[in-house]
Each structure stands twice: as C-alpha cells, then as structure tokens.
VMD Tcl script that builds the backbone (N, CA, C; Angstrom):
set m [mol new atoms 318]
animate dup $m
set s [atomselect $m all]
$s set {name element resname resid chain x y z} {
  {N N MET 1 A -5.278 -5.952 -5.797}
  {CA C MET 1 A -5.653 -4.928 -4.840}
  {C C MET 1 A -4.675 -3.759 -4.832}
  {N N GLY 2 A -3.641 -3.802 -5.696}
  {CA C GLY 2 A -2.715 -2.697 -5.797}
  {C C GLY 2 A -3.404 -1.424 -6.252}
  {N N LYS 3 A -4.494 -1.555 -6.988}
  {CA C LYS 3 A -5.244 -0.391 -7.474}
  {C C LYS 3 A -5.892 0.364 -6.316}
  {N N LEU 4 A -6.085 -0.313 -5.178}
  {CA C LEU 4 A -6.778 0.311 -4.065}
  {C C LEU 4 A -5.957 1.427 -3.432}
  {N N THR 5 A -4.645 1.358 -3.540}
  {CA C THR 5 A -3.805 2.394 -2.968}
  {C C THR 5 A -3.478 3.486 -3.979}
  {N N LEU 6 A -3.983 3.341 -5.186}
  {CA C LEU 6 A -3.705 4.318 -6.235}
  {C C LEU 6 A -4.181 5.707 -5.851}
  {N N GLY 7 A -5.350 5.817 -5.249}
  {CA C GLY 7 A -5.880 7.124 -4.868}
  {C C GLY 7 A -4.961 7.849 -3.908}
  {N N VAL 8 A -4.457 7.143 -2.912}
  {CA C VAL 8 A -3.554 7.760 -1.960}
  {C C VAL 8 A -2.261 8.148 -2.660}
  {N N GLY 9 A -1.784 7.303 -3.562}
  {CA C GLY 9 A -0.569 7.618 -4.317}
  {C C GLY 9 A -0.739 8.848 -5.183}
  {N N LEU 10 A -1.888 8.966 -5.827}
  {CA C LEU 10 A -2.173 10.148 -6.639}
  {C C LEU 10 A -2.175 11.404 -5.784}
  {N N LEU 11 A -2.756 11.291 -4.624}
  {CA C LEU 11 A -2.846 12.431 -3.729}
  {C C LEU 11 A -1.469 12.867 -3.265}
  {N N VAL 12 A -0.620 11.934 -2.930}
  {CA C VAL 12 A 0.733 12.262 -2.495}
  {C C VAL 12 A 1.494 12.945 -3.625}
  {N N ALA 13 A 1.372 12.417 -4.841}
  {CA C ALA 13 A 2.053 13.017 -5.987}
  {C C ALA 13 A 1.569 14.443 -6.233}
  {N N ALA 14 A 0.284 14.635 -6.145}
  {CA C ALA 14 A -0.267 15.961 -6.381}
  {C C ALA 14 A 0.130 16.934 -5.269}
  {N N ALA 15 A 0.163 16.469 -4.047}
  {CA C ALA 15 A 0.500 17.341 -2.926}
  {C C ALA 15 A 1.962 17.761 -2.954}
  {N N ALA 16 A 2.781 16.986 -3.620}
  {CA C ALA 16 A 4.205 17.297 -3.693}
  {C C ALA 16 A 4.521 18.334 -4.761}
  {N N THR 17 A 3.512 18.773 -5.477}
  {CA C THR 17 A 3.727 19.726 -6.562}
  {C C THR 17 A 3.254 21.112 -6.176}
  {N N ALA 18 A 3.664 22.093 -6.923}
  {CA C ALA 18 A 3.274 23.475 -6.641}
  {C C ALA 18 A 1.920 23.790 -7.254}
  {N N SER 19 A 1.254 24.760 -6.678}
  {CA C SER 19 A -0.049 25.198 -7.180}
  {C C SER 19 A 0.019 26.661 -7.584}
  {N N CYS 20 A -0.677 26.972 -8.678}
  {CA C CYS 20 A -0.729 28.361 -9.132}
  {C C CYS 20 A -1.832 29.139 -8.430}
  {N N SER 21 A -2.757 28.433 -7.815}
  {CA C SER 21 A -3.899 29.075 -7.177}
  {C C SER 21 A -3.641 29.227 -5.680}
  {N N ASN 22 A -4.117 30.329 -5.111}
  {CA C ASN 22 A -3.962 30.551 -3.681}
  {C C ASN 22 A -5.136 29.998 -2.887}
  {N N LYS 23 A -6.225 29.654 -3.548}
  {CA C LYS 23 A -7.399 29.133 -2.855}
  {C C LYS 23 A -7.102 27.740 -2.341}
  {N N LYS 24 A -7.208 27.571 -1.037}
  {CA C LYS 24 A -6.898 26.282 -0.427}
  {C C LYS 24 A -8.028 25.275 -0.659}
  {N N VAL 25 A -7.644 24.016 -0.744}
  {CA C VAL 25 A -8.611 22.932 -0.823}
  {C C VAL 25 A -9.166 22.734 0.591}
  {N N THR 26 A -10.487 22.760 0.711}
  {CA C THR 26 A -11.133 22.657 2.021}
  {C C THR 26 A -11.447 21.203 2.370}
  {N N ALA 27 A -11.840 20.981 3.615}
  {CA C ALA 27 A -12.255 19.648 4.055}
  {C C ALA 27 A -13.459 19.178 3.233}
  {N N GLU 28 A -14.375 20.093 2.925}
  {CA C GLU 28 A -15.540 19.745 2.096}
  {C C GLU 28 A -15.095 19.329 0.688}
  {N N ASP 29 A -14.133 20.071 0.130}
  {CA C ASP 29 A -13.579 19.703 -1.176}
  {C C ASP 29 A -12.997 18.296 -1.118}
  {N N CYS 30 A -12.280 18.009 -0.049}
  {CA C CYS 30 A -11.633 16.702 0.082}
  {C C CYS 30 A -12.652 15.569 0.199}
  {N N GLU 31 A -13.770 15.828 0.853}
  {CA C GLU 31 A -14.845 14.828 0.926}
  {C C GLU 31 A -15.359 14.523 -0.483}
  {N N LYS 32 A -15.569 15.563 -1.270}
  {CA C LYS 32 A -16.034 15.379 -2.656}
  {C C LYS 32 A -14.987 14.625 -3.476}
  {N N PHE 33 A -13.732 14.970 -3.256}
  {CA C PHE 33 A -12.631 14.318 -3.972}
  {C C PHE 33 A -12.564 12.837 -3.617}
  {N N ALA 34 A -12.720 12.514 -2.341}
  {CA C ALA 34 A -12.693 11.115 -1.909}
  {C C ALA 34 A -13.829 10.327 -2.570}
  {N N ASP 35 A -15.010 10.930 -2.634}
  {CA C ASP 35 A -16.146 10.272 -3.296}
  {C C ASP 35 A -15.857 10.051 -4.777}
  {N N HIS 36 A -15.293 11.070 -5.424}
  {CA C HIS 36 A -14.974 10.978 -6.852}
  {C C HIS 36 A -13.926 9.893 -7.099}
  {N N MET 37 A -12.910 9.843 -6.248}
  {CA C MET 37 A -11.862 8.826 -6.395}
  {C C MET 37 A -12.447 7.429 -6.210}
  {N N LEU 38 A -13.333 7.259 -5.240}
  {CA C LEU 38 A -13.983 5.966 -5.023}
  {C C LEU 38 A -14.782 5.572 -6.258}
  {N N ASP 39 A -15.557 6.507 -6.788}
  {CA C ASP 39 A -16.369 6.213 -7.975}
  {C C ASP 39 A -15.502 5.782 -9.153}
  {N N LEU 40 A -14.419 6.511 -9.396}
  {CA C LEU 40 A -13.545 6.169 -10.521}
  {C C LEU 40 A -12.821 4.844 -10.309}
  {N N THR 41 A -12.416 4.585 -9.080}
  {CA C THR 41 A -11.731 3.322 -8.782}
  {C C THR 41 A -12.670 2.145 -8.979}
  {N N VAL 42 A -13.895 2.267 -8.490}
  {CA C VAL 42 A -14.882 1.192 -8.659}
  {C C VAL 42 A -15.203 1.012 -10.139}
  {N N LYS 43 A -15.335 2.117 -10.866}
  {CA C LYS 43 A -15.595 2.048 -12.308}
  {C C LYS 43 A -14.482 1.273 -13.008}
  {N N GLN 44 A -13.242 1.564 -12.639}
  {CA C GLN 44 A -12.108 0.876 -13.249}
  {C C GLN 44 A -12.076 -0.608 -12.875}
  {N N MET 45 A -12.478 -0.920 -11.664}
  {CA C MET 45 A -12.424 -2.298 -11.189}
  {C C MET 45 A -13.539 -3.156 -11.780}
  {N N THR 46 A -14.608 -2.534 -12.237}
  {CA C THR 46 A -15.716 -3.281 -12.825}
  {C C THR 46 A -15.179 -4.075 -14.010}
  {N N GLY 47 A -15.445 -5.339 -14.011}
  {CA C GLY 47 A -14.941 -6.217 -15.065}
  {C C GLY 47 A -13.638 -6.881 -14.693}
  {N N MET 48 A -12.934 -6.337 -13.708}
  {CA C MET 48 A -11.687 -6.936 -13.246}
  {C C MET 48 A -11.931 -7.881 -12.073}
  {N N VAL 49 A -13.012 -7.628 -11.375}
  {CA C VAL 49 A -13.346 -8.417 -10.195}
  {C C VAL 49 A -14.251 -9.558 -10.631}
  {N N PRO 50 A -13.975 -10.777 -10.149}
  {CA C PRO 50 A -14.816 -11.904 -10.551}
  {C C PRO 50 A -16.254 -11.742 -10.058}
  {N N PRO 51 A -17.194 -12.372 -10.766}
  {CA C PRO 51 A -18.598 -12.278 -10.342}
  {C C PRO 51 A -18.817 -12.977 -9.006}
  {N N ALA 52 A -19.872 -12.542 -8.332}
  {CA C ALA 52 A -20.214 -13.155 -7.047}
  {C C ALA 52 A -20.698 -14.577 -7.258}
  {N N ARG 53 A -20.373 -15.420 -6.294}
  {CA C ARG 53 A -20.875 -16.801 -6.310}
  {C C ARG 53 A -21.992 -16.924 -5.291}
  {N N PRO 54 A -22.957 -17.774 -5.577}
  {CA C PRO 54 A -24.068 -17.952 -4.631}
  {C C PRO 54 A -23.548 -18.322 -3.236}
  {N N GLY 55 A -24.073 -17.629 -2.238}
  {CA C GLY 55 A -23.703 -17.903 -0.858}
  {C C GLY 55 A -22.381 -17.288 -0.426}
  {N N MET 56 A -21.719 -16.579 -1.329}
  {CA C MET 56 A -20.429 -15.974 -1.009}
  {C C MET 56 A -20.578 -14.447 -1.041}
  {N N PRO 57 A -19.755 -13.737 -0.265}
  {CA C PRO 57 A -19.805 -12.269 -0.341}
  {C C PRO 57 A -19.397 -11.790 -1.734}
  {N N SER 58 A -19.935 -10.691 -2.153}
  {CA C SER 58 A -19.629 -10.124 -3.460}
  {C C SER 58 A -18.196 -9.595 -3.484}
  {N N PRO 59 A -17.383 -10.045 -4.446}
  {CA C PRO 59 A -16.022 -9.499 -4.551}
  {C C PRO 59 A -16.014 -7.988 -4.804}
  {N N MET 60 A -16.990 -7.478 -5.537}
  {CA C MET 60 A -17.047 -6.038 -5.790}
  {C C MET 60 A -17.328 -5.280 -4.500}
  {N N GLU 61 A -18.221 -5.800 -3.672}
  {CA C GLU 61 A -18.496 -5.144 -2.386}
  {C C GLU 61 A -17.262 -5.171 -1.494}
  {N N ALA 62 A -16.535 -6.274 -1.515}
  {CA C ALA 62 A -15.295 -6.365 -0.735}
  {C C ALA 62 A -14.279 -5.340 -1.235}
  {N N ALA 63 A -14.195 -5.170 -2.544}
  {CA C ALA 63 A -13.274 -4.194 -3.128}
  {C C ALA 63 A -13.684 -2.771 -2.735}
  {N N LYS 64 A -14.993 -2.474 -2.781}
  {CA C LYS 64 A -15.483 -1.147 -2.388}
  {C C LYS 64 A -15.142 -0.868 -0.927}
  {N N GLN 65 A -15.328 -1.874 -0.067}
  {CA C GLN 65 A -15.015 -1.702 1.349}
  {C C GLN 65 A -13.526 -1.465 1.561}
  {N N ALA 66 A -12.699 -2.138 0.777}
  {CA C ALA 66 A -11.248 -1.938 0.891}
  {C C ALA 66 A -10.874 -0.503 0.518}
  {N N VAL 67 A -11.488 0.013 -0.542}
  {CA C VAL 67 A -11.226 1.399 -0.939}
  {C C VAL 67 A -11.730 2.346 0.148}
  {N N GLN 68 A -12.917 2.099 0.652}
  {CA C GLN 68 A -13.494 2.952 1.705}
  {C C GLN 68 A -12.642 2.940 2.972}
  {N N SER 69 A -11.979 1.826 3.250}
  {CA C SER 69 A -11.164 1.734 4.462}
  {C C SER 69 A -9.982 2.702 4.429}
  {N N GLN 70 A -9.619 3.162 3.255}
  {CA C GLN 70 A -8.511 4.108 3.108}
  {C C GLN 70 A -8.971 5.564 3.153}
  {N N ARG 71 A -10.252 5.779 3.280}
  {CA C ARG 71 A -10.812 7.131 3.194}
  {C C ARG 71 A -10.198 8.085 4.229}
  {N N GLY 72 A -10.044 7.660 5.451}
  {CA C GLY 72 A -9.493 8.530 6.492}
  {C C GLY 72 A -8.094 9.014 6.156}
  {N N SER 73 A -7.252 8.114 5.710}
  {CA C SER 73 A -5.885 8.471 5.322}
  {C C SER 73 A -5.900 9.410 4.126}
  {N N PHE 74 A -6.754 9.108 3.168}
  {CA C PHE 74 A -6.898 9.915 1.963}
  {C C PHE 74 A -7.317 11.339 2.331}
  {N N LEU 75 A -8.307 11.476 3.208}
  {CA C LEU 75 A -8.796 12.802 3.600}
  {C C LEU 75 A -7.728 13.579 4.366}
  {N N ALA 76 A -6.998 12.899 5.223}
  {CA C ALA 76 A -5.940 13.570 5.995}
  {C C ALA 76 A -4.864 14.132 5.067}
  {N N GLN 77 A -4.490 13.365 4.069}
  {CA C GLN 77 A -3.476 13.834 3.126}
  {C C GLN 77 A -4.019 14.971 2.258}
  {N N CYS 78 A -5.266 14.866 1.867}
  {CA C CYS 78 A -5.875 15.906 1.026}
  {C C CYS 78 A -5.931 17.230 1.774}
  {N N THR 79 A -6.427 17.227 2.992}
  {CA C THR 79 A -6.546 18.468 3.759}
  {C C THR 79 A -5.180 18.977 4.200}
  {N N GLY 80 A -4.166 18.141 4.074}
  {CA C GLY 80 A -2.820 18.533 4.464}
  {C C GLY 80 A -2.068 19.326 3.420}
  {N N GLY 81 A -2.655 19.579 2.259}
  {CA C GLY 81 A -1.964 20.428 1.312}
  {C C GLY 81 A -2.068 20.058 -0.151}
  {N N LEU 82 A -3.175 19.516 -0.584}
  {CA C LEU 82 A -3.369 19.243 -2.005}
  {C C LEU 82 A -3.480 20.566 -2.757}
  {N N PRO 83 A -2.628 20.795 -3.761}
  {CA C PRO 83 A -2.722 22.050 -4.519}
  {C C PRO 83 A -4.071 22.174 -5.236}
  {N N ARG 84 A -4.613 23.385 -5.265}
  {CA C ARG 84 A -5.914 23.647 -5.884}
  {C C ARG 84 A -5.917 23.240 -7.361}
  {N N ALA 85 A -4.844 23.528 -8.086}
  {CA C ALA 85 A -4.809 23.194 -9.513}
  {C C ALA 85 A -4.902 21.681 -9.724}
  {N N ALA 86 A -4.217 20.903 -8.898}
  {CA C ALA 86 A -4.286 19.449 -9.004}
  {C C ALA 86 A -5.688 18.964 -8.646}
  {N N TYR 87 A -6.262 19.533 -7.589}
  {CA C TYR 87 A -7.627 19.166 -7.187}
  {C C TYR 87 A -8.617 19.432 -8.320}
  {N N ASP 88 A -8.565 20.636 -8.879}
  {CA C ASP 88 A -9.504 20.994 -9.942}
  {C C ASP 88 A -9.375 20.052 -11.138}
  {N N CYS 89 A -8.150 19.753 -11.529}
  {CA C CYS 89 A -7.917 18.851 -12.655}
  {C C CYS 89 A -8.467 17.452 -12.355}
  {N N MET 90 A -8.160 16.930 -11.165}
  {CA C MET 90 A -8.595 15.574 -10.828}
  {C C MET 90 A -10.103 15.470 -10.657}
  {N N MET 91 A -10.750 16.545 -10.226}
  {CA C MET 91 A -12.202 16.507 -10.104}
  {C C MET 91 A -12.880 16.468 -11.465}
  {N N GLN 92 A -12.192 16.921 -12.505}
  {CA C GLN 92 A -12.727 16.858 -13.863}
  {C C GLN 92 A -12.415 15.523 -14.537}
  {N N ALA 93 A -11.547 14.726 -13.928}
  {CA C ALA 93 A -11.113 13.463 -14.526}
  {C C ALA 93 A -12.272 12.481 -14.647}
  {N N ASP 94 A -12.248 11.710 -15.732}
  {CA C ASP 94 A -13.275 10.698 -15.937}
  {C C ASP 94 A -12.709 9.282 -15.801}
  {N N SER 95 A -11.433 9.181 -15.405}
  {CA C SER 95 A -10.807 7.874 -15.187}
  {C C SER 95 A -9.633 8.030 -14.228}
  {N N VAL 96 A -9.201 6.913 -13.669}
  {CA C VAL 96 A -8.037 6.926 -12.789}
  {C C VAL 96 A -6.801 7.344 -13.582}
  {N N GLU 97 A -6.722 6.921 -14.831}
  {CA C GLU 97 A -5.584 7.299 -15.673}
  {C C GLU 97 A -5.524 8.817 -15.869}
  {N N THR 98 A -6.665 9.444 -16.078}
  {CA C THR 98 A -6.703 10.895 -16.233}
  {C C THR 98 A -6.264 11.568 -14.938}
  {N N MET 99 A -6.686 11.041 -13.798}
  {CA C MET 99 A -6.243 11.575 -12.523}
  {C C MET 99 A -4.728 11.491 -12.389}
  {N N THR 100 A -4.156 10.384 -12.846}
  {CA C THR 100 A -2.711 10.213 -12.775}
  {C C THR 100 A -2.008 11.284 -13.600}
  {N N ARG 101 A -2.546 11.570 -14.777}
  {CA C ARG 101 A -1.959 12.627 -15.613}
  {C C ARG 101 A -2.067 13.989 -14.928}
  {N N CYS 102 A -3.182 14.258 -14.265}
  {CA C CYS 102 A -3.341 15.520 -13.531}
  {C C CYS 102 A -2.284 15.649 -12.449}
  {N N ALA 103 A -2.090 14.587 -11.697}
  {CA C ALA 103 A -1.116 14.626 -10.603}
  {C C ALA 103 A 0.294 14.835 -11.121}
  {N N ALA 104 A 0.613 14.222 -12.253}
  {CA C ALA 104 A 1.951 14.329 -12.834}
  {C C ALA 104 A 2.190 15.701 -13.455}
  {N N ALA 105 A 1.127 16.335 -13.963}
  {CA C ALA 105 A 1.280 17.593 -14.692}
  {C C ALA 105 A 1.298 18.814 -13.779}
  {N N LYS 106 A 0.799 18.699 -12.599}
  {CA C LYS 106 A 0.671 19.880 -11.725}
  {C C LYS 106 A 1.864 20.060 -10.834}
}
mol reanalyze $m
mol bondsrecalc $m
mol representation Tube
mol addrep $m
C-alpha cells in the first residue's frame, strides 16, 4: 500500500519546485489531475493485487477506495501551489514513473 501515497508525494515534490509559467493551476485542473493520478495508480496496481475470492471484497476495489480516500489531501496540496509546468508534464504522463520524472525535472 506504499504506492497509495505516491500521488501525494509526487505532488509535494512538484510543488517544491519553481515554475516557468505564470498561469496558476486551478481547482478544476486539480480535479482532473486527481482523476489522472487515480487512473495511473490503478493501472500500475493491476496485476499486483491478488484476484478476488468468492464471497470476499475485491482487493482492487479496496485499493481504489484507499487511493480515493487521499483525494481531499491531494486536492488541497495541488491547489496550494503546484507549478503549472509540473502539472502540464504530469497530465501528459502515461505512468506513475513518468509522473515521478516530471516532478523531479521541474
């Protein structure tokens, strides 16, 4: 479940860096970013989470709920000062690893 906090960690790293763009990341942008981060995290977790057993809750659904539970914190940090350049790069990312590179490079 350490991967579940990766999104918040990426956001903190990106927010700690400077941005070349003056256009601020909006609350709407942050909502889109949170959705994108959830999608990439779930994509990465696919195959890592054991299959569901009959009569038991789905481990993948539990993992999705755990990621969703962090959404409020994620949005607060995003609207608190995510640089536009980091946001733009991470929104183009097709994996969590690519997002990590965006956060480190900006």
